[in-house]
VOPAGU-2260 file (C-alpha; in pm, 1 decimal, decimal comma):
REM VOPAGU-2260
SITE   aa  ch    i         X         Y         Z
SITE  MET   A    0    8149,7    9203,9   11479,3
SITE  PRO   A    1    8362,6    8903,9   11513,8
SITE  LYS   A    2    8680,0    8953,0   11715,3
SITE  VAL   A    3    8978,3    9069,7   11516,9
SITE  PHE   A    4    9329,9    9011,4   11660,1
SITE  VAL   A    5    9697,6    9104,0   11547,0
SITE  ARG   A    6    9965,6    8852,7   11545,6
SITE  LYS   A    7   10296,0    8769,1   11366,7
SITE  TYR   A    8   10296,5    8665,1   11014,2
SITE  ARG   A    9   10302,8    8305,4   10935,5
SITE  GLU   A   10   10411,9    8127,6   10615,4
SITE  THR   A   11   10064,9    7985,1   10599,0
SITE  ASP   A   12    9943,2    8350,7   10556,5
SITE  ARG   A   13   10122,3    8402,8   10242,8
SITE  GLU   A   14    9829,4    8362,9    9987,5
SITE  GLN   A   15    9603,6    8558,5   10185,9
SITE  CYS   A   16    9870,7    8837,5   10208,0
SITE  ARG   A   17    9935,0    8827,7    9828,3
SITE  ASP   A   18    9555,2    8874,1    9788,3
SITE  LEU   A   19    9572,3    9195,4   10026,6
SITE  TRP   A   20    9859,2    9323,3    9834,6
SITE  ARG   A   21    9663,5    9283,9    9505,3
SITE  GLU   A   22    9382,8    9460,2    9670,3
SITE  LEU   A   23    9605,0    9751,0    9777,0
SITE  THR   A   24    9729,8    9767,3    9421,8
SITE  GLU   A   25    9381,3    9771,9    9266,5
SITE  TRP   A   26    9289,3   10058,7    9530,4
SITE  HIS   A   27    9606,9   10251,6    9372,8
SITE  ARG   A   28    9498,7   10175,6    9036,8
SITE  GLU   A   29    9136,7   10309,7    9107,3
SITE  ILE   A   30    9254,8   10644,0    9300,2
SITE  TYR   A   31    9514,3   10718,2    9029,4
SITE  GLN   A   32    9291,4   10596,8    8736,2
SITE  ASP   A   33    9578,6   10417,0    8612,9
SITE  PRO   A   34    9541,9   10018,0    8535,1
SITE  SER   A   35    9910,8    9986,2    8468,3
SITE  ILE   A   36   10011,4   10025,6    8851,4
SITE  GLY   A   37   10163,3    9717,4    8959,9
SITE  GLY   A   38   10173,7    9524,6    8639,0
SITE  GLU   A   39    9980,8    9221,4    8556,9
SITE  HIS   A   40   10065,7    9032,8    8875,9
SITE  PRO   A   41   10105,0    9274,6    9165,3
SITE  GLU   A   42   10051,9    9024,5    9429,6
SITE  ASP   A   43   10418,2    8903,1    9319,2
SITE  TYR   A   44   10543,1    9225,0    9498,5
SITE  PHE   A   45   10437,9    9077,6    9819,8
SITE  ASP   A   46   10683,5    8808,0    9762,2
SITE  LYS   A   47   10951,6    9037,3    9667,9
SITE  HIS   A   48   10869,7    9255,1    9991,8
SITE  LEU   A   49   10876,6    8952,1   10220,4
SITE  ALA   A   50   11219,0    8840,1   10087,6
SITE  LYS   A   51   11339,3    9188,6   10135,5
SITE  VAL   A   52   11216,4    9259,1   10492,2
SITE  GLY   A   53   11165,3    8903,6   10619,1
SITE  PRO   A   54   10874,6    8751,6   10785,2
SITE  GLU   A   55   10978,7    8863,8   11115,8
SITE  GLN   A   56   10880,1    9214,0   11028,4
SITE  LEU   A   57   10518,7    9155,1   10924,6
SITE  TRP   A   58   10195,1    9126,8   11123,0
SITE  VAL   A   59    9865,8    9032,4   11015,5
SITE  ALA   A   60    9528,0    9121,4   11147,2
SITE  GLU   A   61    9306,9    8777,8   11167,1
SITE  GLN   A   62    8913,5    8782,0   11181,5
SITE  ASN   A   63    8724,2    8423,8   11164,8
SITE  ARG   A   64    9057,1    8256,0   11081,3
SITE  LYS   A   65    9086,8    8513,0   10762,0
SITE  VAL   A   66    9371,6    8743,6   10725,0
SITE  VAL   A   67    9206,1    9094,6   10675,9
SITE  GLY   A   68    9485,1    9332,1   10750,9
SITE  LEU   A   69    9852,5    9336,2   10689,6
SITE  VAL   A   70   10120,8    9567,1   10836,6
SITE  GLY   A   71   10503,0    9556,0   10833,1
SITE  LEU   A   72   10816,8    9742,9   10920,6
SITE  MET   A   73   11099,8    9809,8   10700,7
SITE  SER   A   74   11422,8    9918,6   10844,7
SITE  GLY   A   75   11564,2   10262,5   10748,5
SITE  LEU   A   76   11877,3   10450,1   10872,6
SITE  TYR   A   77   12002,5   10454,6   11229,2
SITE  ASP   A   78   11711,4   10378,4   11460,8
SITE  GLU   A   79   11438,4   10491,8   11211,5
SITE  VAL   A   80   11196,4   10229,3   11048,9
SITE  GLU   A   81   10874,7   10290,3   10805,5
SITE  ILE   A   82   10558,6   10107,2   10798,0
SITE  GLU   A   83   10534,7    9913,0   10493,3
SITE  PRO   A   84   10294,9    9794,4   10386,8
SITE  LEU   A   85    9955,7    9898,4   10574,2
SITE  ILE   A   86    9666,0    9722,7   10403,2
SITE  VAL   A   87    9310,3    9663,3   10552,2
SITE  SER   A   88    9080,6    9448,7   10328,1
SITE  ARG   A   89    8808,7    9682,2   10134,2
SITE  LEU   A   90    8547,0    9482,8   10299,7
SITE  CYS   A   91    8681,7    9554,8   10641,6
SITE  ARG   A   92    8777,0    9920,2   10620,2
SITE  GLY   A   93    8611,0   10155,0   10881,7
SITE  LYS   A   94    8580,1    9869,1   11137,1
SITE  GLY   A   95    8889,8    9959,1   11372,4
SITE  ILE   A   96    9121,3    9715,6   11204,4
SITE  GLY   A   97    9375,1    9979,4   11090,4
SITE  THR   A   98    9373,4   10100,8   11438,7
SITE  LYS   A   99    9466,8    9783,8   11577,4
SITE  LEU   A  100    9726,0    9733,4   11310,7
SITE  ILE   A  101    9864,9   10074,7   11381,8
SITE  LEU   A  102    9868,6   10042,2   11782,2
SITE  ALA   A  103   10053,7    9693,9   11745,6
SITE  ILE   A  104   10317,7    9841,4   11524,3
SITE  VAL   A  105   10358,0   10147,0   11740,8
SITE  ALA   A  106   10402,2    9926,5   12041,1
SITE  GLU   A  107   10660,2    9707,3   11852,2
SITE  ALA   A  108   10857,7   10008,1   11755,0
SITE  ARG   A  109   10850,9   10147,3   12120,1
SITE  ARG   A  110   10959,7    9794,7   12253,6
SITE  ARG   A  111   11265,7    9816,8   12001,9
SITE  GLY   A  112   11349,0   10151,4   12134,3
SITE  LEU   A  113   11341,0   10306,5   11794,2
SITE  ARG   A  114   11405,8   10665,2   11726,5
SITE  SER   A  115   11122,5   10742,1   11511,5
SITE  LEU   A  116   10835,1   10533,3   11285,4
SITE  GLY   A  117   10746,6   10676,9   10951,7
SITE  VAL   A  118   10476,3   10614,3   10701,0
SITE  SER   A  119   10449,6   10708,3   10320,9
SITE  PRO   A  120   10095,5   10663,0   10201,3
SITE  VAL   A  121   10022,4   10768,2    9830,8
SITE  ALA   A  122    9931,9   11124,9    9809,0
SITE  ARG   A  123    9580,5   11060,6    9680,4
SITE  ASN   A  124    9489,6   10829,8    9959,0
SITE  VAL   A  125    9337,8   11102,6   10160,6
SITE  ASN   A  126    9149,5   10887,2   10384,1
SITE  THR   A  127    9437,4   10697,4   10486,7
SITE  ILE   A  128    9647,6   11032,5   10531,6
SITE  LYS   A  129    9378,6   11176,3   10769,7
SITE  PHE   A  130    9347,2   10825,2   10958,6
SITE  LEU   A  131    9732,7   10841,3   10996,3
SITE  TYR   A  132    9713,2   11175,5   11130,4
SITE  GLU   A  133    9449,4   11093,8   11374,7
SITE  MET   A  134    9683,5   10791,5   11485,8
SITE  GLY   A  135    9959,6   11040,8   11577,2
SITE  PHE   A  136   10146,2   11085,9   11276,3
SITE  LYS   A  137   10166,6   11447,8   11270,8
SITE  ASN   A  138   10523,4   11528,5   11184,5
SITE  LEU   A  139   10657,4   11562,9   10829,3
SITE  GLY   A  140   10997,0   11388,3   10763,1
SITE  HIS   A  141   11051,5   11358,7   10391,4
SITE  VAL   A  142   10870,5   11503,2   10091,3
SITE  GLN   A  143   10882,3   11337,5    9774,2
SITE  LEU   A  144   10884,1   11563,3    9459,2
SITE  PHE   A  145   10860,2   11418,3    9105,6
SITE  MET   A  146   10788,2   11523,7    8754,2
SITE  ASP   A  147   10510,7   11324,3    8569,4
SITE  PHE   A  148   10607,0   11246,6    8202,4
SITE  THR   A  149   10256,8   11061,6    8146,4
SITE  ARG   A  150    9940,9   11218,2    8022,7
SITE  HIS   A  151    9772,6   11111,0    8349,8
SITE  ARG   A  152    9552,4   11398,7    8481,8
SITE  ARG   A  153    9672,9   11519,0    8826,4
SITE  LYS   A  154    9455,5   11687,1    9092,1
SITE  ARG   A  155    9508,9   12017,5    9236,2
SITE  GLY   A  156    9667,7   11943,0    9578,9
SITE  PRO   A  157    9797,7   12077,2    9911,8
SITE  GLU   A  158   10025,3   12390,0    9952,6
SITE  LEU   A  159   10341,0   12347,2   10124,8
SITE  PHE   A  160   10549,3   12651,3   10214,0
SITE  ASP   A  161   10371,5   12864,0    9971,1
SITE  CYS   A  162   10411,6   12614,7    9693,3
SITE  LYS   A  163   10107,0   12478,3    9507,5
SITE  PHE   A  164   10124,6   12069,8    9429,2
SITE  LYS   A  165    9927,2   11847,7    9246,4
SITE  TYR   A  166    9877,7   11481,5    9328,4
């Protein structure tokens, strides 16, 4: 496998990162069986995210001069930050790229002396949740609960504090 390295985002990466954002949105559409997620041009949300957090908060995984992964930090309260986004191109998953991105972002969080580093994968992204758990994300910080007023079918899901949830 060709060498993969993680580096800071550059403006020349924009279109490839927009493609990754679209790919992530398509994955969410698939796992939630909802083609409306992200709207008609989900890649535009990358531009909004970039404007919100700034390019200095993004890193890419590069392989053969192609961006195959993206990770970013989003500031929270106090000395807490959250990983947003974490994307690995579908064709490159399972090859250690996500591990390299997480290790790079964990090192950056430690370098900055941050209090904590969080990540909020969507509930149906079970493989990512398991991956993040293996990478050391073993503490629960926040749980987001919501009511769904659509007719989308929800799966029976995990239990937490004797409460049964769907996802």
